[in-house]
N, C-alpha and C positions, 0 to 999 in steps of 0.2 A: 504494501499498500503506499502510496506518496505522503506518509507523514509529514515530513519537513512541510509540506505544503498546505498542510490543515490552518499553522499558524499565520501565514501569508494570506490565505484565503479569508480567515476569520477575522483579521487586522483590517483587511480591505474591507471585508464587508460592514464590519463596526466602524470603522471611518466614513464611509460612503453614506451608510445609513445615520449616523448620527450629526454629519453635515447639514442634514435635510430634517431642520429642529419643527418645520410645519407638519411634514408627513409624520413624525414622532409623534406631536400632541394630539395629531388627528387620529393616529393608529393606536394607542394606549389610553389616554386620559380617559377618567381620572383613575386608572388604575396604576399598576407598577411598570415602567420602563425598562425594568431589567427582563420582564418577559421577552419584549422584541428582543433584547439583545441575545437572549438564550436561544429565540427563533432561529436569528442568524446564526449562531455556533454550531445549532444543530443541522442546520443548511451547509454550512461549511463542511462540518464531521461527513455529513451524508456524500459530499461532495467529493472528497477525498478518499473516501470508502467506495468510491465507484458507485454511486447511487445506493449507499448502503439499504435506504428506506424502502426500495423495491424488494430486497432480498433479507427481512430482520430476522430469516430463521439462521442467518449466518453468526459465527462466531468468531471472536478474535483472541488469540492467547493473550492471558492476563498481563503477565509480565512484560511481553511484547507491547503491548498496549500503554503501558503507563510507561515504560522508558521512551517509548517515541513521543507519549504526551508531554514528557517534561522537557524533551530536545525540543521539541516545537514552540515551547512558549521561551527558552531558555533564548536570549540574543546571540549566541554564540552555536547553538545547536549541540550542546553539550548534553549526553548522553548519561544518567546515573539509574541507580538501583534503588527504589525510596517504597519501602515494605508495606507502609501504613497507606500511602498514595495506590498499592496493588489492593489493599481489602478494601478501600473506599470503592474502587473500580468493579471488585469481583466480592459481593459482600457475602454469596454462599459458598466461596473459596472451593468452587469446582475448576477454577484455572483457565476459564476461558471467560469472556465479556460477551454479553448479546447485545444486540441495538438498545433495547431498554435501558439494560445496566448502562450502559455508555451515555444513554441521555440522564439518566439521575445521575451518574457522576459530573458530567455538566453542571448539572442543576448544583452540586455539592459544591464544586469548584467557581461557580458566581455566585454564591452565598444565598441563594435562594432556598436551600435547605440543609439540615445537617444530614449528620450519618445515620441518626435515629430514626431518620426518616421524619422528624419534626420541620414544619416550615420555619422559615427566618423572615421571608417577605411574602406577604398574603395579596390576595386578590383586590382587596380593597384599596391597597396601598399601604396600609399599613405595615411596620418592621419592628421586627425583635429585637430588642435591646440586648442581641447576643454578647456583643463588647462588655457589658456588664456582667453576664454568665460568667465569660471566662477570666475576668478579672477576680470572681470571686473562688471560682474552680482553682484552686492554687496547686491541688495535689492530680491535677489535670485527668481525672476520671469520668468526667462527663456526668457529674452530679455534684451537689453543694451541701455540705453538711451543715447543721446550725452553726457550729464556729465559725465555718469560712463564711457564712451569711453576716455573721455578726460585723466578723473585723471588716467585712468589704462596705458596709454601711457604715462605717466609723464608729462603731458602738453605740449608736443612736437609741433614745429610750423606744421600747416596744419592738426591737430589731428582732427579739426571741418570739413575740408575739405574730409579728410579721410572719415569721420562718414559719410559724403553728398554721398559720392561716395558710399559706402558699403550699405546705406538705400536705396535700391532699389524702394521700393514704397512712398518712402516721407513722411513715418508717425512719423517720428520722434524716431523710435525704431527699433533698430536691432534684426531680427530673429537670431537664427541660422544658418536657410538657407543663409542667406543673408551673415551672418559672414561667412561661409563656402564655398561662391560660389568660382568654379574652377579658376576662373579667379582673384581673390582674393587674399591677402598676407597670409591666415590662416589657409591653406592645405599644409603641410609640405612632400617635398619628402623625406622620409627617405632612401631611395635607393641611392640618389644622397648624401645625406650627409655624408652616410657611403662612398662612393667613394671618396669625397672630405676627408675625416678624414685619408683613408688608403692611407700614403703619401709613403710608399715602392712598393705599386702595388700588396702585395700577397694576396689578398683578406681576410684579415685579420686585424682586429685592435687588437693591442696591449694597455696596457695600456698607456705607454706614449702617443701614435697615439691619445688616445681617451682624455686623460690630456691635449693635444695641443687644441682639437676644442669641445670639453664640454663646457659651460657656466659655469661661478664661482660657480652660485648657484645650480650644479648639479655637480660639481666635487665627493661630497663625495660619490655618487652613485656606482663611479667607484669602490671602494674599496669592495664592497659588491656584485656587480653586475656580475662582471668577474669572481668570482669563482662560484658564483649560476648559470649563464648560459652557462658557458664553458662546454659544456657534453662531448666535447671530450678530454679534458685536457689537451690541448695545450698552457694554458695561456693567449689565443686570442679568440675573441669573432669573429665568420663568420658572414655573413649578417644577417641567419636567427636567430641565437643565439643575436645579437645583437637587430631585430626586437621586439623578443620578451622580451628583459629587458627591465627596466624601462627606462634606457638610452634612447632608442629608439622609448619609447612610450609618447605620447604628450598628451594623452586626459584625462591627470588629473594632478594635481600640485607636482607631487614628490617628486619636491625640498623643500618641507616644511620638517622640522623636527618633527617626532611625538615623544610626550611626555611621560614620563613614569611617568602616575599618582599616583600609588600608590608604588614607590619609592623601588621596587623590583630589580633592576639593571637589568630589560629586560622588552619588549614589549609582550605583549598578542594581541590575534588578534584583541580583542576591541581597545586597545591601538595603532594597527596601522593603525593609520588614519591622513588624509594629508590636511582634509578640514571641515569646517562647515558643508557640504553637502556629508555626507558618501556614495557614489555613488558606484555601480560597485561592489557588493559585493563579486561576483564570480572571478573577476579580482584578487580583492584584496587577496580572499583565494587562489587564486593560486600563488599570488606574495610571500604570506606570506608560501606558501609551499615550494616555489622555495627557499628562503631564508633560511629558517628552515635547516641547512643542517645536523644538527644532531638530527633532528624528535622530538624534546622534545617539540612541542608547545609553545615556547619561542625564542625570538630573543634578543640575547646578542650584545653587542657593538660589538665584533670581527665579527658578522653576519650581523647588520645592525646599520648605525648611527642612535642615537636618542636623544633626548635634554631629559637631567638627569633634572628631574622636579624641578626648584626652588619656593618656596613657598616665594613671597614678602610681606613684612609689612611696615606699616606708622609710621614714626618716628618723633617726635620732639628733635630738637637740639637747645640749649640753651645756654647763656654764652660763645659764642666764642668757641663751641664744648666741655663745659665742662662736660655738658650733655645731652647725647642719653637714649632717652627712647620711649620704642614701644608704640604708642596710638592706634593702629588699626591694626587689622589682622583676616582674615575670613577663615575658612576652606572652605568656599564655593565657595570662589575667589582666587585663586592663585595667581593672576596679579593684585597688585593694582596701580595705576600711576595718574599723573597730579593733584597733589594736589594744591589747591587755599585756600589761607586764606583769611576771610573776614576783611574788614576796621579795626573793633575792636579789631580783634586780636582773637576773643571767639570760633570762629566757621571755620569747614574746609570743604570743597567739595573735593571729589576725583572720581574717577571711578574704578569699582573693576568687574575683567572680569572673566568668570567661565570658566572651560576646554573646553567649547565648541567654544569659541573664541569669538572677540570683538562685532559682530552680536548682541551678547546678554547680553552686559556689562550694568552696573548699574551704574547710579551715586548716590553716599553716601553722606549723612552729618553726622557730628560728631562735637561734643564739641573739642577745641583746646587740653584740657587734657585728652583726650580718655574716656571721660565719654559717655552720652548719643550717639546713633548711630541709624540710620534710612536710608532706602532705598528710596529715593527720584522719582527717574523714569529712562528709559533707557537713555542710551548716553555715551558720553566721551568728556574728555578735559573740565572741567566744568570752568566756571571763575565768582568769584562774581561783582555784582554790587557794587559800593560804598554805597548804599544805604543799602544793604544786603538783601532785599525782592525779589531780584529777580538776575538769574545768566544767561550767555551765555554758551552754548554747542555745540559739534556738534552732529548728530543724522543720522543714518540711513532710518529712518522713510520718505516715498515720496520722496526717493532717497538720496543720501548724501548731507548734507546742514548744516547750522548754525543756530540754534533757540535762541530765549530769552524765557526764562522757567520761571513759579513765581516757590517760594519756597515751594510750595503744590503740586509739580510735574506735574501742568497743562501747556502746552503751551499757553505762549502769541502769539508769532507770528513766523513765519520762515524768516529769513533775506535774504538767497539766498542762492544758490548753493554755495559750497566751504566747507572749514574744518579750526577747530583750531580757534573760534572763541576767541576773549580776550579781557577783558571790559577794559576800560581805568581808572586810578585812579580819573579822574575828571568826570567822569561818563558822557561824552558826546557821547564817541566815541566806537564802537564795530569794530576791527583789525582781518583779517581774510584773510587766500588764497584762489586764486580763479582762475583756468586756468592760471598759473604761474604766476600771481600777488597777489599783495597786495592791498586787498582792506578796505577801512573805511567807516560803518555806521554811519551815523549820527542818534543818539537815538530819539532826537526832532522830525526832519524831515521826517524819514523814508527813507531817499535816501542816495544811496553808490556812493564810487567815487573810482576811481583807483589813490592809492598813489605809486605804483611801478610797473611798466608794463614790459613785457616780453623784450621789445627791449630796456630796461635801466638797465638791468643786465645781468651777464654773467651764471647765473645758468639755469640747467637743470631741478631743481626742487628746491621749497622753500618747504621745512618742515614745519608741521603746529604747530611749536614751538615759537611762537611770543610771545613777552613779552615786556609791556611798560614800559618805564621809569616813576619814582617817579611824575614828573612834567606832564607828559602825552606829551611831546614833541619829543620823541625817541622811536621807535621801534627795538629791537633786534631780529635778524632772523638766522635760518642756512639753507646756502643753498647749495646745490649737486652740486659740478664741475663732472668731469670726473671720476676722484678717489678719490677726497679730499670733504671734507665737509667744509665750508668757515662761520665764524661767521661774520656777515653784523651787521651797526647799521644804523638804515635810519632816518636821520632828518628830522622831519616835518616843522621846523620853516623855512618862505618862501618858496620857490620851495623846494619839497622833494629830498634830495640827500642823496647817498649810502655811506658809509664808509667802505671799506674791512677791517675787522681789525685783523684777526687770522684763520690759515688755521689746519687741523688736519684730521687723517684719523680714530680718536679713538675716536670721540664722539657717547654718547650712551644716551637714553631715549628720551621721547618728551616732555620733560620742561626745559626752561630757565627761570632764575630767576634774577631780577633785585634788588640791595639791597636797602633799605630804604633811603641812605645816596645819590644815584644816582651816586655812585661814579664806583661800581664793578657790575659784571656780574658771575652770580653762573651757573656752567654746568657741566655736569657728561661726565668723559673722562676714557678710560682704561688706564691704570699706569702699564708701562712695569717693574715697580721696585715692584709693591705687586701685578701682574696676575690678579686684578679684576677692575672694572670702581669705580672711587672715585670721590669726587667733588672738583672740581677745582673754582679758583676766578681770575678774568682778570680784571686789572685796564681800564676801558673803554677808558679813554683820555689819556693813554701812551700807549709806544712800546715796556713794558715788557710782555714775556708770560705768561700763565696762572700758577699759584701755586695752590698745594694741600689745602685747606680749612683746617684751624687748627684742628687736632684733633677730626674730624668728625668721625673716625672709619676707620682705614685701614683695619681692617678684616672683615669689610661690602663691598657689592655688589651695589653701590649705583646706582639707575636709572634717578629719577625724582625727582627735585629739585623747591623749592617756597620759597622767603623770605617773612615774614609779614608786611604787610604795617607798625606795628608799631616798626618795627627793633628790637624785642627782640627776636626773634626766628627764625628758619627755619626749615620747613619739608620737607620731603623727603622718598622716598621708595627705601627700599634695602632688599637682602635676605644673609642670613648668610652662 
């Protein structure tokens, strides 16, 4: 079969079709214009398979079908084996693909339905918020647990009740069918959203109208999508143009910025990725094709916004900032984070995140001088026990939770649901966030208790960036208000009490640090003066605002910081 002809035919068909906006509007309005794209894709498939529609009983080897499909989408025709896609194309695993299965496969690849056969786009123009489902499904098993749901909705009041209402069969797991039930909150009326955004009632959305109603995390899409989908060149989007664009498509987390991994100041088709599960390849190819206005098979910043990839390293800062030495960097892991220094100051734990995302992150152990380095286990945000034989960390295994791990990488026990486990300096307790609360786990008894409940603080969300004071009597935290991040200090002496210390919109990174003398906290914030994130210090028991940590390197972009228990140095991650 002439497989490479498939994408050529498809792209030409799509391009010809979509440059005729009046025909498109007349043929599909008020339904879903993606149905028309599907029809063109099916026509291209049949043409490439020598009129397969007239011989529907014929089959194609599933492996060959999938490999050649991947090659047809690739800009260079590269062929590779993808076992997940083979299963999507051959759901009954009989090793052949029928035409009916091929059409279903195209529906999946265009984001019209999921492999469970649940629809993602409906004939009435409504769209399932599958992006929200993907964000919540952290263990990627196509269902959402109660804990995953609670975390995904920022631990808002009533989250557990909302989960119970959607969990129709009461099995403690929310399927996509339950998530996208018609009476539920996760099926979005795109036409209605368009109408509410059209403030002047002209049936078109200007960039100003889009900016007024588009969520902040999607604002950057306006600059690229308006010129890419404005087929009639009037500088505005019609309803159909809006539905076709990424702005009106909610079945994938387009708000995430792809990363320029090869540092060539452009995105390749492979780099045009928005989630660890790189789904809907045909839809992705369609968007890449539309955004690539000069047709050079790459997206530059004037065509689409992306993250210019930074490579982070771990640094040791000694002598009050007089010495800044790189002690760990890895080509495998562009992101290094959450360092923790052992009580004797000789060893460091940190997490290292590969390009595929934090679900694949490893905890790494190294000597404090940057010598011996080894991979310990999967996980995030490690925290040494004072004895140095164990550590606490966060892991996705078995659902998002906090664990005690042995130094050889073997698990000792799972503590609880939650995130950001931090071992106290006296070794007796582990603090972590859970359902908008802070809990403390007693290591000796194995029991947990709430020390800061939701009703006792003003925050929408408490970040998992807790840090203990050296005397184990206080915990510093970052709490998210509506528009600001607040530094708070929770006293555990007597009845727990919260002191609200400092507010900012500029906090960065995942780690706070308490200095060994117990008087100062270290945190990273964006500096208006230097245009990057710097290390700041704050006197805990005064009203003085934070100040830049002396000579920590104002040419560096600092993210995570940790103070050694010995007080002789700090470690922090930074990008140059």
